[in-house]
ROSE-4610 file (N, C-alpha, C; in Angstrom, 1 decimal, always signed):
// ROSE-4610
residu = [M/M/M/K/K/K/T/T/T/P/P/P/N/N/N/D/D/D/M/M/M/V/V/V/L/L/L/S/S/S/P/P/P/Q/Q/Q/G/G/G/L/L/L/R/R/R/F/F/F/Q/Q/Q/G/G/G/Q/Q/Q/R/R/R/F/F/F/P/P/P/C/C/C/T/T/T/I/I/I/G/G/G/R/R/R/G/G/G/G/G/G/V/V/V/R/R/R/R/R/R/A/A/A/K/K/K/A/A/A/E/E/E/G/G/G/D/D/D/G/G/G/A/A/A/T/T/T/P/P/P/A/A/A/G/G/G/V/V/V/H/H/H/G/G/G/I/I/I/V/V/V/G/G/G/M/M/M/L/L/L/Y/Y/Y/R/R/R/P/P/P/D/D/D/R/R/R/M/M/M/A/A/A/R/R/R/P/P/P/T/T/T/D/D/D/W/W/W/A/A/A/V/V/V/P/P/P/I/I/I/R/R/R/P/P/P/G/G/G/D/D/D/L/L/L/W/W/W/C/C/C/D/D/D/D/D/D/P/P/P/R/R/R/H/H/H/E/E/E/D/D/D/Y/Y/Y/N/N/N/L/L/L/M/M/M/V/V/V/R/R/R/A/A/A/P/P/P/F/F/F/S/S/S/A/A/A/S/S/S/H/H/H/E/E/E/R/R/R/L/L/L/R/R/R/R/R/R/A/A/A/D/D/D/P/P/P/L/L/L/Y/Y/Y/D/D/D/L/L/L/V/V/V/I/I/I/I/I/I/T/T/T/D/D/D/W/W/W/N/N/N/W/W/W/P/P/P/R/R/R/A/A/A/R/R/R/Y/Y/Y/G/G/G/A/A/A/G/G/G/S/S/S/A/A/A/I/I/I/F/F/F/L/L/L/H/H/H/R/R/R/W/W/W/R/R/R/R/R/R/A/A/A/H/H/H/A/A/A/P/P/P/T/T/T/E/E/E/G/G/G/C/C/C/V/V/V/A/A/A/F/F/F/R/R/R/A/A/A/D/D/D/H/H/H/L/L/L/L/L/L/W/W/W/I/I/I/A/A/A/H/H/H/H/H/H/I/I/I/R/R/R/Y/Y/Y/G/G/G/T/T/T/R/R/R/L/L/L/F/F/F/V/V/V/S/S/S/P/P/P/Q/Q/Q/P/P/P]
num = [1/1/1/2/2/2/3/3/3/4/4/4/5/5/5/6/6/6/7/7/7/8/8/8/9/9/9/10/10/10/11/11/11/12/12/12/13/13/13/14/14/14/15/15/15/16/16/16/17/17/17/18/18/18/19/19/19/20/20/20/21/21/21/22/22/22/23/23/23/24/24/24/25/25/25/26/26/26/27/27/27/28/28/28/29/29/29/30/30/30/31/31/31/32/32/32/33/33/33/34/34/34/35/35/35/36/36/36/37/37/37/38/38/38/39/39/39/40/40/40/41/41/41/42/42/42/43/43/43/44/44/44/45/45/45/46/46/46/47/47/47/48/48/48/49/49/49/50/50/50/51/51/51/52/52/52/53/53/53/54/54/54/55/55/55/56/56/56/57/57/57/58/58/58/59/59/59/60/60/60/61/61/61/62/62/62/63/63/63/64/64/64/65/65/65/66/66/66/67/67/67/68/68/68/69/69/69/70/70/70/71/71/71/72/72/72/73/73/73/74/74/74/75/75/75/76/76/76/77/77/77/78/78/78/79/79/79/80/80/80/81/81/81/82/82/82/83/83/83/84/84/84/85/85/85/86/86/86/87/87/87/88/88/88/89/89/89/90/90/90/91/91/91/92/92/92/93/93/93/94/94/94/95/95/95/96/96/96/97/97/97/98/98/98/99/99/99/100/100/100/101/101/101/102/102/102/103/103/103/104/104/104/105/105/105/106/106/106/107/107/107/108/108/108/109/109/109/110/110/110/111/111/111/112/112/112/113/113/113/114/114/114/115/115/115/116/116/116/117/117/117/118/118/118/119/119/119/120/120/120/121/121/121/122/122/122/123/123/123/124/124/124/125/125/125/126/126/126/127/127/127/128/128/128/129/129/129/130/130/130/131/131/131/132/132/132/133/133/133/134/134/134/135/135/135/136/136/136/137/137/137/138/138/138/139/139/139/140/140/140/141/141/141/142/142/142/143/143/143/144/144/144/145/145/145/146/146/146/147/147/147/148/148/148/149/149/149/150/150/150/151/151/151/152/152/152/153/153/153/154/154/154/155/155/155/156/156/156/157/157/157/158/158/158/159/159/159/160/160/160/161/161/161/162/162/162/163/163/163/164/164/164/165/165/165/166/166/166/167/167/167/168/168/168]
x = [-26.0/-26.4/-25.7/-26.5/-26.0/-25.3/-24.3/-23.5/-23.7/-23.3/-23.3/-22.4/-21.5/-20.6/-21.2/-22.4/-23.0/-23.9/-24.0/-24.8/-26.1/-27.3/-28.5/-29.3/-29.6/-30.3/-31.8/-32.6/-34.1/-34.7/-36.0/-36.7/-36.5/-36.2/-36.0/-34.6/-33.7/-32.3/-31.4/-30.1/-29.1/-28.9/-29.0/-28.7/-27.2/-26.5/-25.1/-24.6/-24.2/-23.6/-24.5/-25.7/-26.7/-27.1/-26.7/-27.1/-28.0/-28.8/-29.6/-29.3/-28.9/-28.5/-29.5/-30.0/-30.8/-29.8/-30.4/-29.6/-30.4/-29.8/-30.6/-30.0/-30.9/-30.5/-30.7/-30.5/-30.6/-32.0/-32.1/-33.3/-34.2/-33.6/-34.4/-34.8/-34.7/-35.1/-34.1/-34.6/-33.8/-34.3/-33.4/-33.7/-32.8/-33.4/-32.6/-31.9/-32.5/-31.8/-31.3/-30.1/-29.4/-28.8/-28.9/-28.3/-27.7/-26.6/-25.9/-26.9/-26.8/-27.6/-29.0/-29.4/-30.8/-31.1/-30.0/-30.1/-30.5/-30.5/-31.0/-29.9/-30.2/-29.4/-29.6/-28.6/-28.8/-29.1/-30.2/-30.5/-29.4/-29.2/-28.2/-27.3/-26.3/-25.3/-24.0/-23.5/-22.3/-21.2/-20.0/-18.9/-18.3/-17.6/-16.8/-15.4/-15.0/-13.7/-12.7/-13.1/-12.1/-12.7/-11.8/-12.1/-11.2/-11.7/-10.9/-11.3/-10.3/-10.5/-9.7/-10.1/-9.4/-8.4/-7.1/-6.2/-6.1/-6.4/-6.4/-7.6/-8.6/-9.8/-10.1/-9.4/-9.7/-8.5/-8.5/-7.5/-7.8/-6.8/-7.1/-8.0/-9.2/-10.2/-9.9/-9.1/-8.7/-7.3/-6.6/-5.3/-5.3/-6.4/-6.5/-7.1/-7.5/-8.0/-6.9/-7.3/-6.4/-6.7/-5.6/-5.9/-6.3/-7.3/-7.7/-6.7/-6.0/-5.0/-5.6/-5.0/-5.5/-5.3/-6.3/-6.2/-6.8/-7.3/-8.0/-9.4/-9.7/-11.0/-11.6/-12.9/-13.6/-14.2/-13.8/-14.3/-15.8/-16.7/-18.1/-18.5/-17.5/-17.8/-17.9/-19.1/-19.3/-18.5/-18.1/-17.4/-15.9/-15.4/-14.0/-13.5/-12.3/-11.7/-11.5/-11.4/-11.3/-12.6/-13.7/-15.1/-15.2/-15.7/-15.9/-14.6/-13.5/-12.2/-11.7/-10.9/-10.3/-9.2/-9.1/-8.1/-7.5/-6.5/-5.9/-6.0/-6.1/-6.1/-4.7/-4.6/-5.6/-6.3/-7.6/-8.3/-9.5/-9.5/-10.5/-11.9/-12.0/-13.3/-14.1/-15.4/-16.3/-15.9/-15.9/-15.4/-16.1/-15.9/-16.3/-15.1/-15.0/-13.8/-14.0/-13.0/-13.1/-12.7/-11.8/-11.4/-12.2/-13.4/-14.4/-14.2/-14.8/-14.8/-15.8/-16.9/-17.8/-17.3/-18.0/-17.5/-18.1/-18.8/-19.5/-18.6/-17.4/-16.5/-15.3/-15.4/-14.3/-14.0/-15.0/-14.9/-15.8/-15.2/-15.9/-15.6/-16.7/-16.6/-17.0/-16.2/-16.4/-17.0/-18.1/-18.6/-18.1/-18.4/-18.0/-19.0/-20.0/-21.0/-20.3/-20.5/-20.0/-18.5/-17.8/-16.4/-15.8/-14.6/-13.6/-13.7/-14.5/-14.6/-16.0/-16.1/-17.4/-18.1/-19.4/-20.3/-20.8/-20.7/-21.1/-22.5/-22.6/-23.9/-24.6/-24.0/-24.7/-24.5/-23.9/-23.8/-22.4/-21.9/-20.6/-20.8/-19.7/-19.6/-20.8/-20.9/-21.9/-21.0/-21.1/-20.3/-21.2/-20.6/-21.3/-20.5/-21.2/-20.6/-21.4/-21.0/-21.7/-22.9/-24.0/-25.1/-25.0/-25.7/-25.8/-26.6/-27.7/-28.6/-29.5/-30.1/-31.0/-32.1/-32.4/-33.5/-33.2/-32.1/-31.7/-31.2/-31.9/-31.4/-30.1/-29.5/-28.2/-28.4/-27.2/-27.3/-27.3/-27.4/-27.5/-26.7/-25.9/-25.1/-26.0/-25.4/-26.0/-25.3/-26.0/-25.4/-25.9/-25.0/-25.2/-24.8/-25.2/-24.6/-23.2/-22.3/-20.9/-20.4/-21.0/-20.6/-21.0/-22.1/-22.6/-21.6/-21.3/-20.4/-19.1/-18.5/-17.3/-17.4/-18.5/-18.7/-18.7/-19.4/-19.5/-18.1/-17.3/-16.0/-15.1/-15.2/-14.4/-14.8/-16.0/-16.5/-16.5/-16.2/-16.2/-15.0/-15.3/-14.3/-14.1/-13.1/-12.9/-14.1/-14.7/-15.9/-17.2/-17.2/-18.4/-19.0/-20.4/-21.1/-22.3/-22.8/-24.0/-25.1/-26.1/-27.3/-28.4/-28.8/-29.8/-31.0/-32.1/-33.3/-34.1/-34.8/-35.7/-36.8/-37.2/-38.2/-39.5/-40.7/-42.0/-42.2]
y = [+22.9/+23.0/+21.8/+21.2/+20.0/+20.5/+19.7/+20.0/+18.9/+19.0/+17.9/+16.7/+17.0/+15.9/+15.1/+15.5/+14.8/+13.7/+12.6/+11.5/+11.7/+11.5/+11.7/+10.4/+9.8/+8.6/+8.9/+8.2/+8.4/+7.0/+6.9/+5.6/+5.1/+6.0/+5.6/+5.2/+5.2/+4.8/+6.0/+5.8/+6.8/+7.6/+9.0/+9.9/+10.4/+10.3/+10.8/+11.1/+12.4/+12.9/+12.5/+12.8/+12.6/+11.2/+10.3/+8.9/+8.5/+7.4/+6.9/+5.4/+5.0/+3.6/+2.9/+1.8/+1.0/+0.6/+0.6/+0.2/-0.3/-0.9/-1.4/-0.7/-0.6/+0.1/-0.9/-0.4/-1.2/-1.8/-3.0/-3.7/-2.9/-1.9/-1.1/+0.2/+0.3/+1.6/+2.7/+3.9/+5.1/+5.7/+6.0/+6.6/+7.8/+8.7/+9.9/+9.4/+8.6/+8.2/+6.8/+6.6/+5.4/+4.8/+3.5/+2.8/+1.5/+1.1/-0.1/-1.3/-2.0/-3.2/-3.0/-1.8/-1.6/-1.8/-2.0/-2.3/-1.2/+0.0/+1.2/+1.9/+2.6/+3.5/+4.9/+5.6/+6.9/+8.0/+8.8/+10.0/+11.0/+11.9/+13.0/+13.1/+13.9/+14.2/+13.6/+12.7/+11.9/+12.1/+12.5/+12.7/+11.3/+11.3/+10.1/+10.3/+9.4/+9.5/+8.4/+7.5/+6.4/+5.5/+4.7/+3.6/+2.4/+1.2/+0.0/-0.9/-1.7/-2.7/-3.9/-5.0/-6.3/-6.3/-6.1/-6.1/-7.5/-8.6/-9.9/-10.2/-9.3/-9.4/-8.3/-7.2/-6.1/-5.1/-4.3/-3.3/-2.1/-1.4/-0.2/+0.7/+1.0/+1.8/+3.3/+3.8/+5.2/+5.3/+6.4/+6.5/+6.6/+6.9/+7.0/+5.8/+4.8/+3.6/+2.8/+2.2/+1.4/-0.1/-0.9/-2.3/-3.0/-3.9/-4.7/-5.9/-6.0/-7.1/-8.2/-9.4/-10.4/-9.9/-10.1/-9.7/-8.3/-7.6/-6.3/-6.6/-5.9/-6.0/-4.6/-4.6/-3.3/-3.6/-2.8/-3.0/-2.5/-3.4/-3.0/-3.2/-3.2/-3.3/-1.9/-1.5/-0.1/+0.2/-0.9/-0.7/-0.6/-0.9/-0.9/+0.5/+0.8/+2.1/+2.2/+1.1/+1.2/+1.0/+1.2/+1.2/+2.0/+1.4/+2.0/+2.4/+1.6/+1.9/+0.6/+0.7/-0.4/-0.9/-2.2/-2.8/-4.0/-4.6/-5.8/-7.0/-8.2/-9.4/-9.7/-10.3/-10.8/-9.7/-9.8/-8.7/-9.4/-9.2/-10.0/-9.4/-8.1/-7.5/-7.8/-7.6/-7.8/-7.0/-7.7/-7.1/-7.7/-7.1/-7.6/-7.8/-8.9/-9.2/-8.5/-7.7/-7.0/-7.8/-8.7/-9.6/-10.9/-10.8/-11.9/-12.9/-14.1/-15.1/-14.7/-14.0/-13.6/-12.2/-11.7/-10.4/-9.2/-9.3/-8.1/-6.9/-7.2/-6.1/-6.0/-6.5/-6.3/-4.9/-4.0/-2.6/-1.9/-1.1/-0.5/+1.0/+1.8/+3.3/+3.6/+4.3/+4.5/+5.9/+6.0/+7.3/+7.7/+9.0/+9.5/+9.3/+8.3/+8.1/+7.7/+8.4/+8.1/+7.9/+8.7/+8.5/+9.9/+10.2/+9.4/+9.2/+10.0/+9.8/+9.3/+8.0/+7.3/+7.5/+7.7/+7.9/+6.5/+6.1/+4.8/+4.4/+3.3/+2.8/+3.5/+4.5/+5.2/+4.5/+3.3/+2.5/+2.7/+1.5/+1.5/+1.8/+1.6/+2.0/+1.9/+2.9/+2.9/+2.9/+1.8/+1.7/+1.7/+2.0/+1.7/+0.5/-0.5/-1.8/-2.6/-3.7/-4.5/-5.2/-5.4/-6.0/-7.5/-8.2/-9.7/-10.1/-9.4/-9.6/-8.4/-8.2/-7.0/-7.1/-6.0/-5.9/-6.5/-7.1/-7.7/-6.6/-6.4/-5.3/-5.6/-4.5/-4.6/-4.5/-4.4/-4.1/-2.6/-1.8/-0.3/+0.4/-0.4/+0.2/+0.4/+1.0/+1.2/+0.3/-0.6/-1.6/-1.5/-1.8/-1.7/-2.9/-2.9/-3.9/-3.6/-4.6/-4.4/-3.4/-3.4/-2.5/-1.0/-0.9/+0.5/+1.0/+0.2/+0.6/+1.0/+0.3/+0.6/+2.0/+2.2/+3.5/+4.6/+4.4/+5.4/+5.7/+4.7/+4.8/+5.6/+5.4/+6.2/+7.6/+8.0/+9.3/+10.2/+9.6/+10.3/+11.3/+12.5/+13.6/+14.1/+14.9/+15.4/+16.2/+16.0/+16.7/+16.1/+14.9/+14.2/+13.8/+14.0/+13.6/+12.7/+12.0/+11.2/+11.8/+12.2/+12.8/+11.7/+11.4/+10.4/+11.1/+11.1/+11.8/+10.8/+11.3/+10.5/+10.0/+8.8/+8.2/+8.1/+8.3/+8.2/+6.8]
z = [-5.2/-6.6/-7.4/-8.1/-8.9/-10.2/-10.6/-11.8/-12.7/-14.0/-15.0/-14.6/-13.7/-13.2/-12.0/-11.6/-10.4/-10.9/-10.1/-10.3/-9.5/-10.1/-9.4/-9.4/-8.2/-8.1/-7.8/-8.6/-8.5/-8.6/-8.4/-8.6/-10.1/-11.0/-12.4/-12.7/-11.8/-12.0/-11.7/-12.2/-11.9/-13.2/-13.1/-14.2/-14.0/-15.0/-15.0/-16.4/-16.6/-17.8/-19.0/-18.9/-20.0/-20.2/-19.4/-19.5/-18.3/-18.5/-17.4/-17.3/-16.1/-15.8/-14.8/-15.2/-14.2/-13.1/-11.8/-10.7/-9.6/-8.6/-7.4/-6.2/-5.2/-4.0/-2.8/-1.6/-0.4/-0.2/+0.4/+0.7/+1.6/+2.3/+3.2/+2.6/+1.3/+0.6/+0.9/+0.7/+0.9/+2.2/+3.1/+4.4/+4.8/+5.4/+6.0/+7.2/+8.0/+9.3/+9.1/+8.6/+8.3/+9.6/+9.7/+10.9/+10.4/+11.1/+10.8/+10.7/+9.6/+9.4/+9.0/+8.7/+8.3/+6.8/+6.0/+4.6/+3.8/+4.3/+3.6/+2.9/+1.8/+1.1/+1.7/+2.2/+2.8/+1.9/+2.2/+1.4/+1.7/+0.7/+0.9/-0.3/-0.1/-1.1/-0.6/-1.4/-1.0/-2.0/-1.5/-2.3/-2.7/-3.8/-4.3/-3.8/-2.9/-2.3/-2.7/-3.4/-3.8/-4.8/-5.4/-6.3/-6.1/-6.0/-5.9/-7.0/-7.4/-8.5/-8.3/-9.0/-8.9/-10.1/-9.9/-11.0/-11.7/-11.0/-11.7/-12.6/-12.5/-13.3/-14.3/-14.2/-15.1/-15.1/-16.2/-16.3/-15.3/-14.9/-14.1/-14.7/-14.1/-14.8/-14.8/-13.9/-13.9/-13.2/-13.4/-12.9/-11.4/-10.8/-9.3/-8.6/-9.3/-8.7/-8.0/-6.9/-6.1/-6.2/-6.4/-6.5/-5.2/-5.3/-4.2/-4.1/-3.0/-2.8/-2.0/-2.0/-1.1/+0.3/+1.2/+2.5/+2.8/+1.8/+1.9/+2.5/+3.5/+4.2/+4.4/+4.8/+5.2/+6.5/+7.5/+8.9/+9.0/+9.4/+9.6/+11.1/+12.0/+13.4/+14.0/+14.4/+14.9/+16.2/+16.9/+18.2/+18.0/+16.8/+16.5/+16.1/+16.5/+16.1/+14.6/+13.8/+12.4/+11.7/+12.4/+11.8/+10.5/+9.4/+8.1/+7.5/+7.7/+7.0/+6.4/+5.4/+4.8/+5.7/+6.0/+6.9/+6.2/+6.8/+6.3/+7.2/+6.6/+7.3/+7.8/+9.0/+9.8/+10.6/+10.8/+11.5/+12.2/+13.5/+14.3/+14.4/+14.2/+14.3/+13.1/+13.2/+12.0/+10.8/+9.7/+8.5/+7.2/+6.1/+4.8/+4.0/+3.3/+2.5/+1.1/+0.7/-0.5/-1.7/-1.5/-2.6/-2.6/-3.2/-3.2/-4.3/-4.1/-5.2/-6.3/-5.9/-6.9/-7.5/-8.5/-9.1/-8.5/-7.4/-6.9/-6.6/-6.1/-5.8/-6.8/-8.0/-8.9/-9.2/-9.1/-9.2/-8.2/-7.3/-6.2/-6.2/-6.2/-6.1/-4.7/-3.9/-2.5/-2.3/-1.6/-1.2/+0.2/+0.5/+1.8/+2.9/+2.7/+3.7/+5.0/+6.1/+7.5/+7.4/+6.7/+6.5/+6.4/+6.8/+7.4/+8.9/+9.6/+11.0/+11.3/+11.3/+11.4/+12.7/+12.6/+13.8/+14.2/+15.4/+15.9/+15.4/+14.8/+14.4/+13.2/+12.6/+11.5/+10.2/+10.2/+9.0/+8.3/+7.9/+7.2/+5.7/+5.0/+3.6/+2.7/+1.9/+0.8/-0.4/-1.1/-2.4/-3.6/-4.7/-6.0/-6.5/-6.8/-7.2/-8.2/-8.6/-9.5/-8.8/-9.6/-9.0/-9.1/-8.1/-8.2/-9.4/-9.6/-10.8/-10.8/-11.9/-12.0/-11.0/-10.4/-9.4/-8.0/-7.8/-6.5/-5.6/-4.5/-3.6/-2.9/-2.5/-1.8/-0.3/+0.4/+1.8/+2.1/+1.1/+1.3/+0.2/-0.5/-1.6/-2.8/-3.9/-5.2/-6.1/-6.8/-7.7/-9.1/-10.1/-11.5/-12.3/-13.5/-14.5/-14.6/-14.9/-14.9/-15.9/-17.1/-18.2/-17.8/-17.2/-16.8/-15.7/-14.7/-13.6/-14.2/-15.1/-15.7/-16.5/-17.2/-17.9/-16.9/-15.8/-14.7/-14.2/-13.9/-13.3/-14.3/-15.6/-16.5/-16.6/-16.2/-16.4/-15.1/-14.0/-12.7/-12.8/-12.3/-12.3/-10.9/-10.6/-9.3/-9.0/-7.8/-7.4/-7.7/-8.4/-8.7/-7.4/-7.3/-6.1/-6.5/-5.5/-5.7/-4.9/-5.6/-4.9/-4.8/-3.6/-3.3/-2.7/-3.4/-2.9/-2.1/-1.0/-0.3/-1.2/-1.1/-2.0/-1.2/-1.9/-1.2/-0.7]
């Protein structure tokens, strides 16, 4: 059952606490059967399990947000034991750099997609993060305008979930 603290993603955007936010999803659309590299946003109910931010670019958005440090990475190698976990450089397996030159990951809200015990090939992290530009698809994450993402971050509460419905 949905609560007022839940986020609901639909083709019209993300509904959360009486607001509607335009957003972009994965280039592969929404899928029930998510796979690594398919670019899809997974359908389902996803818990919010963490928040990361760049302390050199913004103030701490919530008291539970964790700073992104130089050398912070996210493992996206489905063959590695740290698949879909935050790791530190140096790291030889395939990974994504969290401390980027662009502002895409200045604020990252982490869902529980395929976490904490990742299933091989089911896809790595689904984040809520800043969009590259309006209507530009992601690799499977949900992306927002910077000010909207910050508003969402300030209003997340314990137990907030992301509902992603299959799309026609």
